[in-house]
Each structure stands twice: as C-alpha cells, then as structure tokens.
KEKOLMI-648691 format. One record per residue (C-alpha): x, y, z. Coordinates in steps of 0.5 Angstrom, whole numbers, plus 2048, in hexadecimal, padded with zeros to 3 digits. Example, Ala and Ser with C-alpha at 12.3 -4.5 7.8 and 13.67 -1.06 7.14 Angstrom:
residues 2
8197F7810;81B7FE80E;
This chain:
residues 1171
86679E857;85F79E856;85F7A184F;86479C84D;85F79784E;85A79A84B;85E79B845;860794845;859792845;857796840;85C79483B;85A78D83D;85378E83B;855792834;85978B833;853787834;84F78B830;85478B82A;85578382B;84D78382B;84C787824;852783821;84F77D823;84977F820;84D781819;85177A819;84A77681A;84777A814;84D779810;84D771812;846771810;848774809;84E76F809;84A76980B;847768804;84E767801;850763807;84A75E805;84C75E7FE;85375C800;850757804;84C7547FE;8527537FA;85574F7FF;85B754801;859754809;85674E80A;85974980F;85B74280D;85773C80E;85C739813;85B740817;854740816;854739819;85873B81F;853741820;84D73C820;850739826;85173F82A;84B73F82F;849741837;84873B83B;84273783C;84073A843;841741841;83D74083B;83773D83F;837742844;83674883F;83074383B;82D742842;82D74A843;82A74B83C;825746839;825749832;82C748831;82A740832;82574182D;82A744828;82F73E829;829739828;82773C822;82F73B81F;82E734821;82873481D;82B737817;831733817;82D72D817;82A730811;83073180D;83272A80E;82B72780B;829725812;822725816;82472881C;822724822;81E727828;82372482D;82972882A;82572E82C;82472D833;828731838;82C72B83B;82E729833;831730832;834730839;837729837;83A72B831;83D731834;84172D838;843728832;84372C82C;84973182B;846734825;83F735827;84273882D;84673D829;83F73F825;83C74082C;84174582E;841749828;839749829;83A74C830;83F75182E;83B753828;83675582E;83B758832;83D753837;844750838;847756836;84D759839;84D75F83D;85276583E;855765845;85076B848;85776E84C;85A76F845;85B775841;85877283B;85277083F;851777842;85277A83B;84D776838;84877783E;84977F83D;84877E835;84177A837;83F78083B;841785836;83D781831;837781836;837788837;83778A830;83178582F;82D789834;82F78F831;82C78D82B;82678A82D;825791831;82679582B;821790827;81C79182D;81C79982D;81C799825;815794826;81279982B;81379F826;80C7A2823;80A79E81D;8097A4818;8107A6819;81379F817;80F79F811;8117A680F;8187A4810;81779E80C;8147A1806;8197A7806;81F7A2807;81D79C802;81779F7FE;8187A57F8;8127A77F4;8177A97EE;81A7A27EE;81479D7F1;80D79D7EE;80B7997F4;80D79F7F9;8077A27FC;8067A97F9;8067AF7FE;8017B57FD;8037BB7FA;8027BE801;8067B9804;80C7BA7FF;80C7C2801;80C7C0808;8127BC806;8167C1802;8157C6808;8197C280C;8217C380C;8257BD809;8297BC80F;8227B9812;8217B480D;8237AD80F;8257AC807;82A7B1807;82E7AF80D;8347AA80B;8337A6811;82B7A5810;82779F811;82879980D;823798807;81D79580A;81B78E809;81578E803;80E78C806;80D785806;809783800;802781800;801779800;7FE7767FA;7F77747FA;7F676D7FC;7F476A7F5;7F37637F4;7F875F7F1;7F575E7EA;7F67657E9;7FD7657EB;7FF75F7E7;7FB75F7E0;7FD7667DD;7F776A7DF;7F87717E0;7FA7727E7;7FE7787EC;8067777EC;8087737F2;80B7787F6;80C7747FC;81076E7F8;8157737F6;8177757FD;81576E800;8167697FA;8177627FC;81D75E7FB;8197587F9;8177567F2;8127527EF;81374E7E8;80B74D7E7;8057527E7;80074E7EA;7FA7527EC;7F774E7F1;7FD74D7F6;8007537F8;8067537FD;80574B7FD;80974A7F6;80E7447F8;8137477F3;81474D7F8;81B74F7F9;81B7527FF;81C74C803;82374C800;825752805;82374E80B;82B74D80D;82F75380E;83675480D;838755814;83574E816;83A74981B;83A742818;833743814;83074781A;82C74D817;82D75481A;82775981B;82875E816;826765819;822769815;82776F814;82B76A811;82676880C;82477080B;82B771809;82B76B804;82476E801;827775800;82F7737FF;834771803;838777802;83377D801;833782806;82C785809;82C78B804;82D7867FE;828782801;823788801;82578A7FA;8237837F8;81D7837FB;81B78A7F8;81D7877F1;8197817F2;8137867F4;81378B7EE;8117877E8;80B7827EA;8087857F0;80678C7ED;8037887E7;7FE7847EB;7FC7897F0;7FA78E7EA;7F67887E7;7F27887ED;7F178F7EE;7EE78F7E6;7E978A7E8;7E278E7E9;7DF7887ED;7E37837F2;7E277C7F0;7E27777F6;7E376F7F6;7DE76C7FB;7E17677FF;7DF7607FC;7E27597FC;7E47597F4;7EA75E7F4;7ED7597F0;7E87587EB;7E975F7E6;7E275F7E3;7DE75F7EA;7E47637ED;7E27687E8;7DB7687E9;7DC7697F1;7DD7707EF;7D87767F1;7D877D7F1;7DB77F7F8;7D67837FC;7DB7877FF;7DE78B7FA;7E47917FA;7E17977FD;7DF79C7F7;7E37A27F7;7E17A97F4;7E37AA7ED;7E97AF7EC;7EC7AF7F4;7F17AA7F2;7F47AF7ED;7F67B47F3;7F87AE7F7;7FD7AA7F3;7FF7B07EE;8077B07EE;8077B77EA;8087BD7EF;8067C47EC;80B7C77F0;8117C37ED;80F7C57E6;8157CA7E3;8147D17E2;8177D17DB;8127CE7D7;8117D07D0;80C7D47CE;8087D67C8;8087DD7C4;8017DE7C8;8047DE7CF;8027E47D2;8087E77D6;8077EA7DD;80B7ED7E3;8107E77E5;8127E47DE;8197E37DD;81A7E57D5;8207E37D1;8227E87CB;8277E67C6;82A7EB7C2;82E7EA7BB;8307EE7B5;8337F57B6;8337F37BE;8347EC7C1;8327EC7C8;82D7E77CD;8297EB7D2;8257E87D8;8207ED7DA;81A7EC7E0;8137EF7DF;8137F47E5;80D7F57E9;80B7FB7E4;80B7F67DE;8117F97DB;8187F67D8;81E7FB7D8;8217FB7D1;8287FD7CF;8298047CC;8218057CC;81E8057D3;8198017D6;8137FD7D2;80C7FB7D4;80B7F47D3;8067F27D8;8007EF7D5;8027EE7CE;8037E87CB;80A7E57CA;80A7E67C2;8087EE7C3;80E7EE7C8;8137EC7C3;8107F07BE;8117F67C2;8177F57C5;81A7F47BE;8177FB7BC;81A7FE7C2;8217FB7C1;8217FD7BA;8208047BB;8278047BF;82B7FF7BC;82C7FE7B4;82A7F77B1;8297F47B7;8247EE7B8;8217EC7BF;81E7E57C1;81A7E57C8;8187DF7CC;8167DD7D3;81C7DA7D7;8187D97DD;8107DA7DF;80D7DE7E4;8097DB7EA;8027DD7EB;7FF7DD7F2;7F87DA7F2;7F37D87F7;7F07D17F8;7EA7D17FC;7E47CC7FE;7E47C57FF;7EC7C47FE;7F17C0802;7F57C6803;7F27CC802;7F67D3801;7FA7D77FD;7FF7D47F8;8047D77F3;8047D37ED;8077D37E6;8037D87E1;8027D37DC;7FD7CF7E2;7F67CE7E1;7F17CD7E6;7F27C57E6;7FA7C77E8;7F87CB7EE;7F37C57F0;7F97C07F0;7FD7C57F4;7F87C67F9;7F87BE7FA;7F27BD7F7;7EA7BD7F9;7E87BA7FF;7E27B57FF;7DD7BA800;7E07BE7FA;7DD7BE7F3;7E17BC7ED;7DC7BE7E8;7DB7C67E9;7E27C97EB;7E17D17EA;7E67D57E8;7E57DD7EA;7E97E37E8;7E77E87ED;7DF7E87ED;7DF7E57E6;7DE7DD7E5;7E37DC7E0;7E17D47DF;7DE7CE7E2;7E37C87E1;7E17C17E1;7E67BD7E4;7E37B67E0;7E57B97DA;7EC7B87DC;7EB7B17DF;7E77AE7DA;7E97B27D3;7F07B57D5;7F27BC7D6;7EE7C27D3;7F27C77CE;7ED7CC7CF;7EE7CD7D7;7EF7D47D9;7F67D67DC;7F67D87E3;7F87E07E4;7FB7E37EB;7F57E47F0;7F17DE7ED;7EC7DA7F1;7EB7D37F0;7E47D07F4;7E37C97F5;7DB7C97F7;7D87C37FB;7D67BC7F8;7D07BC7F3;7CC7B67F2;7D07AF7F1;7CE7A87EF;7D27A27F1;7D379D7EB;7D77967ED;7D778F7EA;7D978D7E3;7DA7947E0;7E17967DE;7E279C7E3;7DE79A7EA;7DE7A17EE;7D97A67F1;7D87AB7EC;7D57B27EC;7D07B57E8;7D07BB7E3;7CA7BA7DE;7CA7B27DE;7C37B07DF;7C37A97DC;7C67A27DE;7C97A37D7;7CD7A97D9;7CF7A67DF;7D27A07DC;7D57A47D7;7D97A77DD;7DB7A07E0;7DE79E7D9;7D879A7D7;7D67937D8;7DB78D7D8;7DA7877D4;7D97837DA;7D37877DD;7CD7847DC;7C77887DA;7C27857DD;7C47877E4;7C578E7E5;7C37907EC;7C27987EE;7C179A7F5;7BE7A07F6;7BC7A57FC;7B67A87FC;7B77AF7FF;7B67AF806;7B27A9806;7B57A2805;7BA79E800;7B779A7FB;7BA7957F5;7B87957EE;7BA78F7E9;7BC7917E2;7BB78B7DD;7BF78C7D6;7BD7857D3;7C27857CD;7BE7857C7;7C47867C2;7C178D7C1;7C67927C4;7C27987C3;7BC7957C7;7C17947CD;7C479B7CC;7BC79E7CC;7BB79A7D3;7C179D7D6;7BF7A47D3;7B87A37D6;7BB7A17DD;7BB7A87E1;7C17A97E6;7C07AC7ED;7C57AF7F2;7C77A97F7;7C67A47F2;7CA79D7F3;7CB7997EC;7CD7927EC;7CE78E7E6;7CF7867E8;7D47827E4;7D277C7DF;7D47757E1;7DC7747E2;7DC76D7DF;7DC76B7D8;7D77667D7;7DA7637D0;7E17617D3;7E475B7D4;7EA75A7D9;7F07567D9;7F57557DF;7FB7517E1;80074D7DD;7FF7517D7;8037567D3;7FE75B7D2;7FA75B7D8;7F47607D9;7ED7627D6;7EB7617CF;7E57627CB;7DF75D7CA;7DC75B7C3;7D67567C2;7D874F7C2;7DF7507C4;7E374A7C7;7EA7497CB;7EE7487C4;7EC74F7C2;7F07527C9;7F574C7C9;7F77497C2;7FD7467C4;8037457CA;80674B7C7;80174F7CB;80274C7D1;80874C7D6;80D7467D6;80B7407DA;8037417DB;7FF73C7DE;7FD7387D9;7F77347DB;7F37397DF;7F17407DE;7EA7437E0;7E57487DE;7E174D7E3;7DA74E7E0;7D67537E3;7CE7517E3;7C87557E2;7C57597E5;7C975A7EB;7CF7587E8;7D17537ED;7D874F7EB;7D97487E9;7DF7447E7;7E07407E1;7E673C7E0;7E973A7D9;7EF7367D6;7F473B7D4;7F87377CF;7F27337CC;7EF73A7CB;7F673D7C7;7F67367C3;7EF7367C1;7ED73D7C0;7E673B7BE;7E57387C5;7E773E7C9;7E27417CE;7DD7467CC;7DE74D7CF;7D87527D2;7D97597D4;7DC75B7DA;7E07547DA;7E77537DE;7EB74E7DB;7F174C7E0;7F77487DD;7FC7457E3;8037447E3;80573D7E3;80973E7EA;8027407ED;8007397EE;8077367EF;80D7377F3;81373C7F0;8197397EC;81D7397F3;8237347F5;8277347FB;82E7337FC;832732802;83872F805;83F731802;83D7367FD;83F73D7FD;8387407FE;83373B801;82C73D801;82573D7FC;82673F7F5;8217407EF;82373C7E9;82273F7E2;81F7397DF;8217327DF;8287317E3;82D72C7E4;83172A7EA;83772E7E8;8337347E6;8307347ED;8377337F0;8397397ED;83373D7EE;83573C7F6;83C73F7F4;8407387F3;8437337F7;8477357FD;84F7337FE;84D72E803;84772B7FF;8477237FE;8467227F6;84571A7F8;83D71B7F9;8377207FA;83071E7FC;82A7217F9;8237217FC;81D7217F8;8167227F9;81171D7F6;80B71F7F3;80771B7F9;80C71F7FE;81171A800;81871B800;81D7187FB;8257187FC;82A7177F6;8317177F7;8357197F2;83D71A7F0;83E7217F1;8457217ED;84171E7E7;83C7237E7;8417287E7;8447257E1;83D7257DE;83C71D7DE;83571C7DC;8347177E1;83671B7E7;8347227E4;82D7217E5;8277257E3;8247297E9;81D72A7EB;81A7307EF;81A72F7F7;82072A7F6;82572B7FC;82D7297FA;832728800;8397287FF;83E725804;845727807;84B723805;84B71E80B;85372080C;85072780D;84B725812;850721817;857723814;85C71F816;86272281A;86872081E;86B722824;872724826;87472582D;87B726831;88172A82F;87F72D828;87E735827;876735826;87372E829;86C72D828;86772A823;86872A81B;864728815;866722812;86872280B;86871B807;86F71B806;87171E80D;87771B810;87B71C817;880721814;87A725811;877725818;87D72781C;87E72D816;87772F817;87873081E;87D73481D;88372F81E;88772C824;88973082A;89073082D;88D72C832;88A72682E;88D71F82E;88F71E827;891717828;88A714828;882717829;87C71382B;877712826;87070F828;86D70D821;86670B81F;867708819;861705815;85F6FF817;8596FA815;8566FA81C;8506FE81E;854701824;85B705823;861702825;867706827;86E704826;87470882A;87A708826;88170B827;883710821;88A71181F;88971981F;89071B81D;890716817;888718815;88A720815;89071E810;88B71B80B;88C71480D;88671180A;88670B80F;88670F815;882714812;87B710813;874712810;86F715815;868713816;862717819;862718820;86A716821;86E719827;87571B826;87971D82C;88072082C;88371E832;888723836;88F722837;89071E83E;892723843;89072983F;88C72C844;89172C849;896731845;896738848;89373684F;89573B855;89473C85C;89474385F;897743866;89674A86B;89774C871;89D749876;8A1745872;8A8747870;8A7748869;8A0749867;89E749860;89B74585A;89E73E859;89D739854;89B732856;89C72B854;897726853;89672385A;89A72885D;898729865;89872F869;89E72D86D;8A272D867;8A0734865;8A173786C;8A873486B;8A9738865;8A773E868;8AC73E86D;8A773B873;8A3740878;8A674687B;8A7747882;8A074B883;89C74587F;896742882;89573B87E;88F739883;88B73F880;88E73E878;88873F873;88873A86D;88373D868;881739862;87D73A85C;87973485B;877734863;87573C862;87073A85C;86D734860;86C739866;86973E862;86473985F;862737866;86273E869;85D740863;85973A865;85973C86C;85774486B;851741867;84F73D86C;84F743871;84B74786C;84674186C;845741873;845749874;83F74986F;83C743873;83D748879;83974E876;83374A875;83274887C;82D74B880;82E751885;827751888;82A75388F;830758891;834752893;83374E88D;835755889;83B75688D;83D74F88C;83C74F885;840756884;846754888;84674D884;84675187D;84B756880;850750882;84F74D87B;850753877;85775487C;85974D87A;85874E873;85C755873;862751876;86174B871;86275086B;86775486E;86C74F870;86D74A869;87174486A;878743868;87973C867;87D73A86E;88073386F;881732876;889730877;88D72E87D;89473087C;899731881;8A0736881;8A4730880;8A372E879;8A772787A;8A272587F;89C72587B;89F724874;89C71E870;89771D875;88F71D874;890725876;895726870;88F72786B;890727864;88F72E861;88C73085A;88C735855;88973C858;88A73A85F;88C740864;88F73F86A;88F74586F;894744876;89174987B;89574C881;894749887;88E74C88B;88E74E892;88774E893;88074A893;87A74D88F;87374D893;86D74F88E;86674F88E;861750894;86675289A;86675889D;86D75A89A;86E757894;876758893;87D755893;880752899;88775189B;88974A89A;88A7468A1;88D73F8A1;88973A8A3;88273E8A3;87C73B8A1;87673E89D;87273F8A3;8777448A6;8787488A0;8707498A0;87174B8A7;8767508A5;87175389F;86C7548A4;86874E8A4;86274C8A0;85C75189E;85574F89F;85474E898;85A749897;859741896;85D73E89B;85D737898;85F73A891;86673D893;86B73A88E;87373B88D;87673C887;87E73A887;88373E884;88473887F;87D73987D;87A733881;874734885;87273188C;86A73088C;865733890;86272E895;85B72F892;85E72B88C;85D72488C;85E723884;865721885;868726880;86C729886;86F72688C;871728893;86F72D899;870734896;87073789D;8747338A1;87973389B;88073689C;88173B897;88773D893;889744890;88574688A;87F74288C;87874588C;872744890;86B74588D;865746891;85F74688D;85874988E;853745891;84E74488C;84674688E;84174088E;83E742888;83D73F881;83E73887F;842732882;84873487C;84973B87E;84D73A884;852735880;85273987A;85474087E;85973C882;85C73A87C;85C741879;85F74487F;86573F87F;866740878;866747879;86B74787F;87074387B;875749879;879744874;87673D874;872738877;875731877;87272B87A;87672787F;87571F87E;87671A884;
C-alpha cells in the first residue's frame, strides 16, 4: 500500500513538472505570437465595439471598496489625482485645487461611475481587487507547487552563480580567453609566450575547455574604455576626436534639430520628451519602464544573448583598436587642464600641457619576444633548401629516378651519414652539400642502371639539439630545425630576461666562438642573411646587460637602449628613430649619474639656425654615458595663426588666419550656414594679449552678410560663434488635444494651418464635434487669446476657418454633444431583454420592442404603457403617460407606433393571472393521498385537503406544519441579523477586562455560552413555518379565519400523533416524557429531574406543537403571553429551559442572547401570537 502511495505521489510530481515545463514553453510561444496579435489588433480585427467599450467603462468596484484600498496605500491616491489632472489637461482646463483633495476624490467616486471604473483598473494594475483562487481547490494547489518549483530553481541558479563567483580570478580569465579569444582570428587577443604555448601543447586535448562540446559559453568581451570627456565644441565642430564608443551601446533616443554649441542637453527641440508616455498606460497614466525592457529595445527585442554578444563584438572591432593605437603612438601624452573655457576652442587648445606622468619607458626589443605569434617549434620540417645545404644524419632524402628505370625512393641518412641505394649499397652523404650528394647519387646509379637520371631533394629536415644558456627566460636544451640561426634559438627559449643583453649574443661550437650576434640588427634593420646556422651541440650564450641609455619625449621610438659602440647623443637619437618635427630643440634635458656620487641634470640648447650640419655637430659632440636619461620636450600644441568657427554653420572647425581677414572671408553667404540661423546676433570671442584673457564682441549677422564691407575684422585665435534661430525663441511646437486619435505636443515642419495640425494628431475621432473647436494663442506679452473656429470648415479648407497656426498654440477638439450624454430609452416588463437602449433619430415603439428581443408569451399584447418626455419649451421636462396599442404598433400601424424621445419608458404589461399558472402545493404525511396538487388563485387549505381525501386515522392536525417560501426568506434575513448581533456582542465580551479570577471565569463562561448559541443558530436554519390552527374535521374550520389561503410553493406536513412532550435545556435529564393529560409544564420539568443551577427559571418558555410560543415570565415586551409553567401541555409540545446569562457585558447582551436561544430552540419556526 505504501509503494502504491509513493508511486502515485511520484507520478503527480512528474505531471506537475511536465505541466511547469509546458507552461514555460507555452509562455514563450505566447510571447513570440504576441507581436502578431498586436498587429492584428492594430488592424481592428479583435477590437471591441464602441458599445462594448462604453459598457466595460461602467464596470467598477464599489466606492467603499476603493476607499478602503486607497486608505491603505496613499501612493495609489496620488496616481488617481494625477489622472484627474491629466483629464483636465485633455479638456483644456486649468485643474482646480479643490478637485484634487481627498474629499473631492471620495465624492466623485460616489457620483461618477466612469471615474470609479478608472480607479478600479488602477487598483487592479497594482494587484488589488483581483480574484483569488480557492486555496482548497486543485488549481490553487497546483499553482502553489509550480511557484515553489520556480523558487527552488531560482535558489539553485543563485547558488550556482555564487559558487562560480568564488572561483579563482586566474582560472576564470583562462577559461574566458580559451572560449572567446583565438589569437589566429582576433588580433586583440593576448599572445601567450612560447613557453606557455609549449605547456599548453603538452596537455591532452580532453583537458582543454575549448574542445569540450558542452564547454562554457563565449565570454562577454571586456567593457570598452570610456570616452574622454572632451568639450562639446570638439564634439560638434568636426574636429578630430575619438569614436564615441559609449554612444554605440547607449545611444539616446532623442534627437536635436539644431547644432547649438552652448546649450548642451537643453535644446527645446529634444525629442526625448515625446517618450514620456508608455504603451501600458491606463487612461493616460504612464507606466514605469524597467531597465531590462529598455536594454532589450537597445539590443533588439528578438535577439538572443549570444546575438547581443556578437553585436557588441562587431561594434568593438573597427573603432576601438584604431583609437588605442593612436594613443600608443603618441610619445608624449598631452593633457587638458581644467578651465572654464571648454566651449572656446582657441582657449581649449591652449590649456594643453605635456603630462608630467608619461607611460613607463620599456627596454627596447623585449616586446618582440612578448608579442610574437610565431613559434619556431611550429615551423614545418620540410622547408625547401638550396644546393648548398649540408646534409647530415636525420635528413630525409627523396630520390626520383627516370629513364631506364622509373622509381621514387625515400631514404633517411643514418647515424653513420649513409643512405642505401638499390643494387649499389650504402653511400656516404653526411657533410656534403645537396648538390654534391645529387651528383654522387647519379654517378652510382648510372653504374648499375643504363640511361638513368636521378634527382635528390630533402623531403624533411633534421633537427639539431642546441643549448641556450645565460640570461634567457627558459634556459635549456632545444630541438630545433637545422636551418635555425641563433635568433631562432633565442625565440625558442622565450627571449631574454630583463637582465640579459641583446647586443652580444655569443654562438659557440664546442670551445670555439663562431660569432657574436647583435639582435638590434634584426630589430632595427631586419634579418641578417650572413648569420651562421646552428649545428648539433652548439651553444647560445646570452651575457648580462651592458651599458644603457633611456630616451623619451618627442622621439619616434622612446625606449631604453643598450649601448654597443654608441658614444654620442646623435648615435642614441639614431637608435630612437630620430627627433619628431613637434620636438623643441631648445629644451633637451639629460639626467646623468655621476658614478657612485650623485645625479645631475644637463641642458642642451639646439637653437635652430637653419644649418642642419651645425645641429648634427652639436649632437655628435655631446658624449653619452651609461645610465643617462634623455628627455626631449614638445613644442606648443596650439596654432597661433588660426581662427575657429563653431555653431550653426555648414563647416565648423579650425581655419588658417591671414592678415586683414574679415568675417566675409569665412562666411560669404547663407550657403555657408545651416538653415534658419539667428539673424541679428552672433559673437566673436577674442583672446587679448599678453595673458590671452577672452572678451566677447557681438555683431549683426544679417547686416554683415548684406554688406561684406561692414563685416567685422578678425584677429588670430578668434572664435566666431553662429547661433540657431531656436536658441533664442521657442521651438515650432503646437499642442492638439481632445477628440483626435493621438493627442499631444507636435513639432511642426514650418508654417502649418489648423487642418494640418489635426492630421498631425492622427485626424479626428468618430465622436468629434465638427461644429466648433477652440484655439488658445499666447500673445507676445504673455497673455492668452482664445479663437473659436468651425472645425468642419477648416477640414474642408475654408480659408476663414483653416487659419495659420503659430508656435505654442493649443488646439482643443470637443466630443459630439450626442456622445457626451447619449439619448437612451428604457423598455421594461415582458420582453426578452428588458433594459436601457440607445435612442436613434427614427426609433419607434416597434423598433424598441424588437431590439429588446420581442415580446414574451406572458406579454399583454393589447396595450402598453409609455411614459414619454416629449420636447417642450418649458425649462423643466414634462412627463406624459399614454397607452400604446401594442398589437397595432407591432403590425406597423403608424398611428399606434409612436416615436420615442430621450428618457422614454415603455412598459410591456403582463397578462392578468399569468403568475398563477402552474401554482402547486405539496402535501406530505398523514393524508389519504399525499402528493403535489395544482391550486387555483385564492384557493384555501381546506379545499386542497378535501381533494387529497382528508386526514387519515393517524393524523395529528394540531401539529401540522405549513412551510412557505416567502416566510423562509424573511426568517433567514432576521436570522442573519441576529447572528451578526451575537458576533458583535462576542467581540465586546472578548474586550472586557479579566484582572482577577472571578472576572476571568465569568468572561470565559459568557464567551463559551455565546459560541454555543452561535453554533445552534447556524445548525438550525429557518424553514419558513406559518402557524395554523386546524382540526381533524374539515367542516368545522372551513371558510373561517383558520382556513388560510395557500400559495405557490407551499408545503404542508401532517405528522402522526405524538405521545410525548420534549424537555430540553438546563435540566438534569433532557428527554421526551410520555404525555399525561391535564399535566402542566411544571410537572413535566419535575419528571426531567428539575432545573440545574445554571437554568434561567424566569426564562423558561413552551413551544406548542402548532408552532406558537408561550412566553417566559421575564418577557414583558408583549410578544408572547401566558404563564409557561402553569400551562397545560398537549402532545408534541416542547419545554425549553435556557441557560442563565452571566452578569457581565453590556445591557443588550442578555437580551440578545435570550433571543438567540429562543431562535435556536425553535426546530421548525417561531410564530408571534397577537392578543
């Protein structure tokens, strides 16, 4: 059994998991299909009708429910007030502060159903007033399991990310480079050293992350460096600048129509304000746009993460490397000092100085070993060789024979230096050149074969073992190609250490020095062709570093150079590639170390005199010592003979200055400017000697262009600023609101008229009023002027109405008056769909009846009642009642088919007596023929009993129960009110103090008694009993007051005669006691053991078998009369002894509790006996 339960549980979990996965897949499919659905909606395929939208706008929660939520969350109330302000704006109103108070919002919620609907949708948007699943249903349990599974997966993902973040940094970098960086494909990838490559090759391919099919995803490329904070003038005026890489990834959605150089990010034509409203707004309330949705818009809504990464990599390649390479080439980094003139290009160029902190100077030549991508060990061993190649053991020879014999032989030179030839035996070839070997092989083969020719080539080179020692990164023995030179061996060993020399590399063969190699010949002049090749057993020794000199500043190749025969400054500068043209010869500083004493500075002033030989002599005469540091300063970075132009011009930038130059030499006409420049204001920023402080001189641009002779004169380093017209006046914008398809603020393309503005806003809506529209215009003095125009005439291009608009105009279109408060009529009564319907201009009685679904079969087709509000000249509506001949109207009689007016109410009356059709009563119990009987209108109980054959011998008419539906509904309502009152008193009891033990016990007793009474009330619902007093002989009470009229749905239950009396409540033995004729209630109580100490002696009451109640002694209200204890009882009567109410609580508690006990004790019903 346990196994079966486990199997069922696992099957359920599997089903839920599959449901969860399918829900995710379905969600993704829905997300993919959502654009198509939106497209379909945009074409009107799934849009609701206007009537449906109007009806939905009236669906809302109650004002009390909305107020409860608003009181809980004040932020929602603020959002609702924001909607009120927007509504006033759309209507062209100035919002009144009194309309934004909390009291005004509360009153409007009570009165305005549309506003209440807006508030309901707002609350639902934030998760309030939303339907919730039944927590006990299978759907809710399944949803809870899905949420728990999602939470478990999220926790698992977060823990995995945390564990990955705790991994060592180096391993992450290695994995990232292996997965996303290939040196053969991406030149930006860092190149590993040869020794590192050897270590990587020794690993098995399985260990490489890049060879695993499920390896890590390609790493995201490093973040691009931030663009330098260049001034706006450098960015806007076409001067050379670095690519704006940040703008590629984070481009702004806004745009500008002017090129103002002064007011950055303050242009009134910036379109970013147009993005303030989101598509998810509710009636104009903007939605917060989360950052992730914005990132998806930047990258592409349908792009996967890998596609986004590829896009970023493609953006990175063409621009980023070029700019960094340019920075690396610059020998001296120039920095801009902080100054308040970043927008003045002449001063901005002058606030530049050579940075005191330059890039650290590196030793010349070390980067060759660090950055090389050529591994000598990866060179192929079958390189072509020349005829002078010396053959040795290990070489693979290919011998081609043709002529008398055609054959190809492959032979490897053995350790004795021999190769084996067919029919000839071994031939010694070691130590001979390839040409001699070919000649010898051909001679030997011709001695054995007739007319044969042979060709010998080297198919694979042998390897030689050499030893690289000294100051190298990886000293040791290396097997390299036999064509290798000492430089190849040096590369194989990973290059030299910082302590090693590049000028005296010593090549030994045994004890004999073969040659000394200067690596600077390779680094400065390329590979030497006369280098000796390495032989097996040769040694390459890298000695320690010799004397060196540091050269930085304005030279072509700043570095630390090792000396070997260089003695003068000219020799050192030749190693550094020479002096740049931007270097100043007046400032050459040399820092020298006096051996074992001190450091000193030497200055060399090479005043340019036009004699290059003189400069060379001075450089040759300046001796250089070990440890010298030579620094050459740059010339001034700015141009003294230049003029700058910026702003609203076609070609901004830097221009050459000429003596006597005027503005007309730079700007000859309006063709040199952008459209719509500021005509009457432009300025010249002039730098005044000797400290170059700026001053501003303004001029009239239009006057200067009209009369070039009056154009202002220019001086060196002047900056000419031209402004746009919209730098000094508002942008050409208009606002269109009201009944248009897309209300809002729009930029106009030049001068527009009223019709153009309407179509800019998408045209008028279907409900727009074409009679009148209002235009608010701002006057030059700041006042407002209103103009009323005929919208229909303007759309028909009537010149009087289609007026010319000006910037800042506000146009408001209104809704048709018939749509603001549409006329409606009502149809009530016996129609298929009674209710409220829109009134058309030609609607009559027949039309309304047919719109309502036609007449029911219960309708009175003779006449109908019409309450009409016909048009009258009086200010008050006048109602008029009239009878409509319905049958004639439905047959098309125009005299009877009256026209309808706004507010008319048509009532289709019911046929008389129709509700009595199908009326029935059910007889149960001790009657001759129990069952369900149809009844006539006004028929009485005796008549139905007579039709059922009367009572049988076992019947007890005194205890008959008549149950009626209407009475049951009234009793149920009273019962609910009583339960609510008891609950209120129970809450009051719980709030009472319980400082001492007596109070605590009394309180607990009262609460327990109240809880018991509530349970009895809820366990015994009312049945709607009507007290009747009938007798076995029908003739005795027929047509008397006891013969009650019966109604549809009544149920009469006639029980058998009971031979006992029930005693319930606070007695020692609650039970049924056999009936004794003539005995009172007091006798029956004694038979039940008497009253308990908890009994309320004065609250005892009797419930007669016929449903009447004999009141208790303590009841003086007059509802029940009589003394219950002395009353003689009959069979079927019940005695109820209530519990004494504790003396605690308020004055009403005892009364309410007594009423509840009475109601709970009435098993069938309670009837009030009137005097």
